[in-house]
mmJSON file of the N, C-alpha and C atoms, coordinates in Angstrom:
{"data_MODEL":{"atom_site":{
"group_PDB":["ATOM","ATOM","ATOM","ATOM","ATOM","ATOM","ATOM","ATOM","ATOM","ATOM","ATOM","ATOM","ATOM","ATOM","ATOM","ATOM","ATOM","ATOM","ATOM","ATOM","ATOM","ATOM","ATOM","ATOM","ATOM","ATOM","ATOM","ATOM","ATOM","ATOM","ATOM","ATOM","ATOM","ATOM","ATOM","ATOM","ATOM","ATOM","ATOM","ATOM","ATOM","ATOM","ATOM","ATOM","ATOM","ATOM","ATOM","ATOM","ATOM","ATOM","ATOM","ATOM","ATOM","ATOM","ATOM","ATOM","ATOM","ATOM","ATOM","ATOM","ATOM","ATOM","ATOM","ATOM","ATOM","ATOM","ATOM","ATOM","ATOM","ATOM","ATOM","ATOM","ATOM","ATOM","ATOM","ATOM","ATOM","ATOM","ATOM","ATOM","ATOM","ATOM","ATOM","ATOM","ATOM","ATOM","ATOM","ATOM","ATOM","ATOM","ATOM","ATOM","ATOM","ATOM","ATOM","ATOM","ATOM","ATOM","ATOM","ATOM","ATOM","ATOM","ATOM","ATOM","ATOM","ATOM","ATOM","ATOM","ATOM","ATOM","ATOM","ATOM","ATOM","ATOM","ATOM","ATOM","ATOM","ATOM","ATOM","ATOM","ATOM","ATOM","ATOM","ATOM","ATOM","ATOM","ATOM","ATOM","ATOM"],
"id":[1,2,3,4,5,6,7,8,9,10,11,12,13,14,15,16,17,18,19,20,21,22,23,24,25,26,27,28,29,30,31,32,33,34,35,36,37,38,39,40,41,42,43,44,45,46,47,48,49,50,51,52,53,54,55,56,57,58,59,60,61,62,63,64,65,66,67,68,69,70,71,72,73,74,75,76,77,78,79,80,81,82,83,84,85,86,87,88,89,90,91,92,93,94,95,96,97,98,99,100,101,102,103,104,105,106,107,108,109,110,111,112,113,114,115,116,117,118,119,120,121,122,123,124,125,126,127,128,129],
"type_symbol":["N","C","C","N","C","C","N","C","C","N","C","C","N","C","C","N","C","C","N","C","C","N","C","C","N","C","C","N","C","C","N","C","C","N","C","C","N","C","C","N","C","C","N","C","C","N","C","C","N","C","C","N","C","C","N","C","C","N","C","C","N","C","C","N","C","C","N","C","C","N","C","C","N","C","C","N","C","C","N","C","C","N","C","C","N","C","C","N","C","C","N","C","C","N","C","C","N","C","C","N","C","C","N","C","C","N","C","C","N","C","C","N","C","C","N","C","C","N","C","C","N","C","C","N","C","C","N","C","C"],
"label_atom_id":["N","CA","C","N","CA","C","N","CA","C","N","CA","C","N","CA","C","N","CA","C","N","CA","C","N","CA","C","N","CA","C","N","CA","C","N","CA","C","N","CA","C","N","CA","C","N","CA","C","N","CA","C","N","CA","C","N","CA","C","N","CA","C","N","CA","C","N","CA","C","N","CA","C","N","CA","C","N","CA","C","N","CA","C","N","CA","C","N","CA","C","N","CA","C","N","CA","C","N","CA","C","N","CA","C","N","CA","C","N","CA","C","N","CA","C","N","CA","C","N","CA","C","N","CA","C","N","CA","C","N","CA","C","N","CA","C","N","CA","C","N","CA","C","N","CA","C","N","CA","C"],
"label_alt_id":[null,null,null,null,null,null,null,null,null,null,null,null,null,null,null,null,null,null,null,null,null,null,null,null,null,null,null,null,null,null,null,null,null,null,null,null,null,null,null,null,null,null,null,null,null,null,null,null,null,null,null,null,null,null,null,null,null,null,null,null,null,null,null,null,null,null,null,null,null,null,null,null,null,null,null,null,null,null,null,null,null,null,null,null,null,null,null,null,null,null,null,null,null,null,null,null,null,null,null,null,null,null,null,null,null,null,null,null,null,null,null,null,null,null,null,null,null,null,null,null,null,null,null,null,null,null,null,null,null],
"label_comp_id":["ARG","ARG","ARG","ARG","ARG","ARG","VAL","VAL","VAL","GLY","GLY","GLY","TRP","TRP","TRP","PHE","PHE","PHE","ASP","ASP","ASP","ALA","ALA","ALA","VAL","VAL","VAL","ALA","ALA","ALA","THR","THR","THR","LYS","LYS","LYS","TYR","TYR","TYR","GLY","GLY","GLY","VAL","VAL","VAL","ARG","ARG","ARG","LEU","LEU","LEU","GLN","GLN","GLN","GLY","GLY","GLY","ALA","ALA","ALA","THR","THR","THR","ASP","ASP","ASP","VAL","VAL","VAL","VAL","VAL","VAL","LEU","LEU","LEU","SER","SER","SER","LEU","LEU","LEU","VAL","VAL","VAL","ASP","ASP","ASP","VAL","VAL","VAL","LEU","LEU","LEU","GLY","GLY","GLY","TYR","TYR","TYR","LEU","LEU","LEU","ASP","ASP","ASP","GLU","GLU","GLU","ILE","ILE","ILE","PRO","PRO","PRO","ILE","ILE","ILE","CYS","CYS","CYS","THR","THR","THR","ALA","ALA","ALA","TYR","TYR","TYR"],
"label_asym_id":["A","A","A","A","A","A","A","A","A","A","A","A","A","A","A","A","A","A","A","A","A","A","A","A","A","A","A","A","A","A","A","A","A","A","A","A","A","A","A","A","A","A","A","A","A","A","A","A","A","A","A","A","A","A","A","A","A","A","A","A","A","A","A","A","A","A","A","A","A","A","A","A","A","A","A","A","A","A","A","A","A","A","A","A","A","A","A","A","A","A","A","A","A","A","A","A","A","A","A","A","A","A","A","A","A","A","A","A","A","A","A","A","A","A","A","A","A","A","A","A","A","A","A","A","A","A","A","A","A"],
"label_entity_id":["1","1","1","1","1","1","1","1","1","1","1","1","1","1","1","1","1","1","1","1","1","1","1","1","1","1","1","1","1","1","1","1","1","1","1","1","1","1","1","1","1","1","1","1","1","1","1","1","1","1","1","1","1","1","1","1","1","1","1","1","1","1","1","1","1","1","1","1","1","1","1","1","1","1","1","1","1","1","1","1","1","1","1","1","1","1","1","1","1","1","1","1","1","1","1","1","1","1","1","1","1","1","1","1","1","1","1","1","1","1","1","1","1","1","1","1","1","1","1","1","1","1","1","1","1","1","1","1","1"],
"label_seq_id":[1,1,1,2,2,2,3,3,3,4,4,4,5,5,5,6,6,6,7,7,7,8,8,8,9,9,9,10,10,10,11,11,11,12,12,12,13,13,13,14,14,14,15,15,15,16,16,16,17,17,17,18,18,18,19,19,19,20,20,20,21,21,21,22,22,22,23,23,23,24,24,24,25,25,25,26,26,26,27,27,27,28,28,28,29,29,29,30,30,30,31,31,31,32,32,32,33,33,33,34,34,34,35,35,35,36,36,36,37,37,37,38,38,38,39,39,39,40,40,40,41,41,41,42,42,42,43,43,43],
"pdbx_PDB_ins_code":[null,null,null,null,null,null,null,null,null,null,null,null,null,null,null,null,null,null,null,null,null,null,null,null,null,null,null,null,null,null,null,null,null,null,null,null,null,null,null,null,null,null,null,null,null,null,null,null,null,null,null,null,null,null,null,null,null,null,null,null,null,null,null,null,null,null,null,null,null,null,null,null,null,null,null,null,null,null,null,null,null,null,null,null,null,null,null,null,null,null,null,null,null,null,null,null,null,null,null,null,null,null,null,null,null,null,null,null,null,null,null,null,null,null,null,null,null,null,null,null,null,null,null,null,null,null,null,null,null],
"Cartn_x":[-34.766,-33.696,-32.386,-31.6,-30.297,-29.232,-28.464,-27.369,-26.099,-24.982,-23.698,-22.984,-21.797,-20.97,-20.581,-20.44,-19.904,-18.411,-17.934,-16.535,-15.711,-15.148,-14.361,-13.05,-12.514,-11.269,-11.483,-12.52,-12.815,-13.226,-13.94,-14.351,-13.137,-12.191,-10.97,-10.208,-10.113,-9.432,-10.175,-11.488,-12.286,-12.214,-12.237,-12.141,-10.79,-9.742,-8.398,-8.275,-8.809,-8.73,-9.498,-10.677,-11.535,-11.228,-10.447,-10.142,-11.331,-12.201,-13.398,-13.016,-13.812,-13.593,-14.685,-15.779,-16.893,-17.408,-17.948,-18.584,-19.953,-20.962,-22.326,-22.818,-23.3,-23.937,-25.437,-26.055,-27.496,-28.237,-29.506,-30.394,-29.937,-29.293,-28.835,-30.031,-31.191,-32.382,-32.754,-32.341,-32.657,-31.888,-30.897,-30.129,-30.68,-31.832,-32.421,-32.695,-32.817,-33.088,-31.831,-30.666,-29.41,-29.059,-28.462,-27.961,-26.68,-25.876,-24.633,-24.539,-23.922,-23.727,-22.356,-22.306,-21.024,-20.188,-18.912,-17.998,-16.727,-16.376,-15.14,-14.012,-13.003,-11.895,-10.59,-10.556,-9.355,-9.757,-8.921,-9.153,-8.215],
"Cartn_y":[-22.85,-22.568,-23.047,-23.721,-24.197,-23.173,-22.782,-21.841,-22.406,-22.103,-22.563,-21.449,-21.747,-20.775,-19.644,-18.44,-17.328,-17.579,-17.599,-17.919,-16.637,-16.226,-14.994,-15.129,-16.347,-16.571,-16.272,-16.85,-16.615,-15.169,-14.577,-13.181,-12.264,-12.503,-11.695,-11.794,-12.994,-13.197,-12.471,-12.615,-11.966,-10.452,-9.915,-8.462,-7.967,-8.694,-8.308,-8.411,-9.478,-9.71,-8.658,-8.283,-7.332,-5.878,-5.656,-4.291,-3.599,-4.386,-3.829,-3.026,-2.027,-1.219,-1.45,-2.081,-2.365,-3.777,-4.379,-5.688,-5.589,-6.107,-6.069,-7.497,-7.787,-9.069,-8.86,-9.482,-9.306,-10.553,-10.383,-11.454,-12.091,-11.309,-11.818,-12.196,-11.651,-11.954,-13.431,-14.168,-15.595,-16.384,-15.756,-16.409,-16.085,-15.457,-15.023,-16.136,-17.356,-18.476,-18.945,-18.468,-18.875,-17.955,-18.514,-17.695,-16.975,-17.641,-17.065,-17.356,-16.45,-16.66,-17.298,-18.508,-19.178,-18.51,-18.257,-17.611,-18.444,-18.817,-19.549,-18.538,-18.6,-17.646,-18.287,-19.609,-20.311,-21.697,-22.244,-23.617,-24.563],
"Cartn_z":[11.947,11.013,11.622,10.813,11.272,10.905,11.884,11.638,12.253,11.629,12.139,12.879,13.293,14.0,13.067,13.601,12.832,12.671,11.442,11.15,11.071,12.204,12.262,11.492,11.392,10.656,9.175,8.584,7.168,6.927,7.873,7.735,7.725,8.616,8.663,7.345,6.808,5.529,4.406,4.357,3.322,3.384,4.583,4.768,4.26,4.606,4.155,2.635,2.068,0.63,-0.157,0.323,-0.379,-0.036,1.002,1.412,2.056,2.668,3.306,4.549,4.842,6.042,7.08,6.687,7.591,7.344,8.388,8.283,8.937,8.264,8.784,8.988,10.183,10.451,10.362,9.39,9.225,9.71,9.98,10.437,11.749,12.597,13.892,14.77,14.478,15.273,15.226,14.182,14.118,15.17,15.799,16.853,18.238,18.29,19.547,20.538,20.061,20.955,21.698,21.283,21.913,23.081,24.118,25.225,24.82,23.995,23.49,22.001,21.251,19.819,19.626,19.05,18.87,17.781,18.082,17.141,17.045,15.826,15.567,15.42,16.296,16.252,15.792,15.665,15.203,14.723,13.864,13.38,14.079],
"occupancy":[1.0,1.0,1.0,1.0,1.0,1.0,1.0,1.0,1.0,1.0,1.0,1.0,1.0,1.0,1.0,1.0,1.0,1.0,1.0,1.0,1.0,1.0,1.0,1.0,1.0,1.0,1.0,1.0,1.0,1.0,1.0,1.0,1.0,1.0,1.0,1.0,1.0,1.0,1.0,1.0,1.0,1.0,1.0,1.0,1.0,1.0,1.0,1.0,1.0,1.0,1.0,1.0,1.0,1.0,1.0,1.0,1.0,1.0,1.0,1.0,1.0,1.0,1.0,1.0,1.0,1.0,1.0,1.0,1.0,1.0,1.0,1.0,1.0,1.0,1.0,1.0,1.0,1.0,1.0,1.0,1.0,1.0,1.0,1.0,1.0,1.0,1.0,1.0,1.0,1.0,1.0,1.0,1.0,1.0,1.0,1.0,1.0,1.0,1.0,1.0,1.0,1.0,1.0,1.0,1.0,1.0,1.0,1.0,1.0,1.0,1.0,1.0,1.0,1.0,1.0,1.0,1.0,1.0,1.0,1.0,1.0,1.0,1.0,1.0,1.0,1.0,1.0,1.0,1.0],
"B_iso_or_equiv":[0.0,0.0,0.0,0.0,0.0,0.0,0.0,0.0,0.0,0.0,0.0,0.0,0.0,0.0,0.0,0.0,0.0,0.0,0.0,0.0,0.0,0.0,0.0,0.0,0.0,0.0,0.0,0.0,0.0,0.0,0.0,0.0,0.0,0.0,0.0,0.0,0.0,0.0,0.0,0.0,0.0,0.0,0.0,0.0,0.0,0.0,0.0,0.0,0.0,0.0,0.0,0.0,0.0,0.0,0.0,0.0,0.0,0.0,0.0,0.0,0.0,0.0,0.0,0.0,0.0,0.0,0.0,0.0,0.0,0.0,0.0,0.0,0.0,0.0,0.0,0.0,0.0,0.0,0.0,0.0,0.0,0.0,0.0,0.0,0.0,0.0,0.0,0.0,0.0,0.0,0.0,0.0,0.0,0.0,0.0,0.0,0.0,0.0,0.0,0.0,0.0,0.0,0.0,0.0,0.0,0.0,0.0,0.0,0.0,0.0,0.0,0.0,0.0,0.0,0.0,0.0,0.0,0.0,0.0,0.0,0.0,0.0,0.0,0.0,0.0,0.0,0.0,0.0,0.0],
"pdbx_formal_charge":[null,null,null,null,null,null,null,null,null,null,null,null,null,null,null,null,null,null,null,null,null,null,null,null,null,null,null,null,null,null,null,null,null,null,null,null,null,null,null,null,null,null,null,null,null,null,null,null,null,null,null,null,null,null,null,null,null,null,null,null,null,null,null,null,null,null,null,null,null,null,null,null,null,null,null,null,null,null,null,null,null,null,null,null,null,null,null,null,null,null,null,null,null,null,null,null,null,null,null,null,null,null,null,null,null,null,null,null,null,null,null,null,null,null,null,null,null,null,null,null,null,null,null,null,null,null,null,null,null],
"auth_seq_id":[1,1,1,2,2,2,3,3,3,4,4,4,5,5,5,6,6,6,7,7,7,8,8,8,9,9,9,10,10,10,11,11,11,12,12,12,13,13,13,14,14,14,15,15,15,16,16,16,17,17,17,18,18,18,19,19,19,20,20,20,21,21,21,22,22,22,23,23,23,24,24,24,25,25,25,26,26,26,27,27,27,28,28,28,29,29,29,30,30,30,31,31,31,32,32,32,33,33,33,34,34,34,35,35,35,36,36,36,37,37,37,38,38,38,39,39,39,40,40,40,41,41,41,42,42,42,43,43,43],
"auth_comp_id":["ARG","ARG","ARG","ARG","ARG","ARG","VAL","VAL","VAL","GLY","GLY","GLY","TRP","TRP","TRP","PHE","PHE","PHE","ASP","ASP","ASP","ALA","ALA","ALA","VAL","VAL","VAL","ALA","ALA","ALA","THR","THR","THR","LYS","LYS","LYS","TYR","TYR","TYR","GLY","GLY","GLY","VAL","VAL","VAL","ARG","ARG","ARG","LEU","LEU","LEU","GLN","GLN","GLN","GLY","GLY","GLY","ALA","ALA","ALA","THR","THR","THR","ASP","ASP","ASP","VAL","VAL","VAL","VAL","VAL","VAL","LEU","LEU","LEU","SER","SER","SER","LEU","LEU","LEU","VAL","VAL","VAL","ASP","ASP","ASP","VAL","VAL","VAL","LEU","LEU","LEU","GLY","GLY","GLY","TYR","TYR","TYR","LEU","LEU","LEU","ASP","ASP","ASP","GLU","GLU","GLU","ILE","ILE","ILE","PRO","PRO","PRO","ILE","ILE","ILE","CYS","CYS","CYS","THR","THR","THR","ALA","ALA","ALA","TYR","TYR","TYR"],
"auth_asym_id":["A","A","A","A","A","A","A","A","A","A","A","A","A","A","A","A","A","A","A","A","A","A","A","A","A","A","A","A","A","A","A","A","A","A","A","A","A","A","A","A","A","A","A","A","A","A","A","A","A","A","A","A","A","A","A","A","A","A","A","A","A","A","A","A","A","A","A","A","A","A","A","A","A","A","A","A","A","A","A","A","A","A","A","A","A","A","A","A","A","A","A","A","A","A","A","A","A","A","A","A","A","A","A","A","A","A","A","A","A","A","A","A","A","A","A","A","A","A","A","A","A","A","A","A","A","A","A","A","A"],
"auth_atom_id":["N","CA","C","N","CA","C","N","CA","C","N","CA","C","N","CA","C","N","CA","C","N","CA","C","N","CA","C","N","CA","C","N","CA","C","N","CA","C","N","CA","C","N","CA","C","N","CA","C","N","CA","C","N","CA","C","N","CA","C","N","CA","C","N","CA","C","N","CA","C","N","CA","C","N","CA","C","N","CA","C","N","CA","C","N","CA","C","N","CA","C","N","CA","C","N","CA","C","N","CA","C","N","CA","C","N","CA","C","N","CA","C","N","CA","C","N","CA","C","N","CA","C","N","CA","C","N","CA","C","N","CA","C","N","CA","C","N","CA","C","N","CA","C","N","CA","C","N","CA","C"],
"pdbx_PDB_model_num":[1,1,1,1,1,1,1,1,1,1,1,1,1,1,1,1,1,1,1,1,1,1,1,1,1,1,1,1,1,1,1,1,1,1,1,1,1,1,1,1,1,1,1,1,1,1,1,1,1,1,1,1,1,1,1,1,1,1,1,1,1,1,1,1,1,1,1,1,1,1,1,1,1,1,1,1,1,1,1,1,1,1,1,1,1,1,1,1,1,1,1,1,1,1,1,1,1,1,1,1,1,1,1,1,1,1,1,1,1,1,1,1,1,1,1,1,1,1,1,1,1,1,1,1,1,1,1,1,1]
}}}
């Protein structure tokens, strides 16, 4: 399965826009083959 970087910038914007109080990352187990999970923190 091909997965991209977790986009923290877009997530922060979406959380603010929707007024969310919690964020859930699901299916993180598919990243088990990685030593580190790549996270985009800025563009």
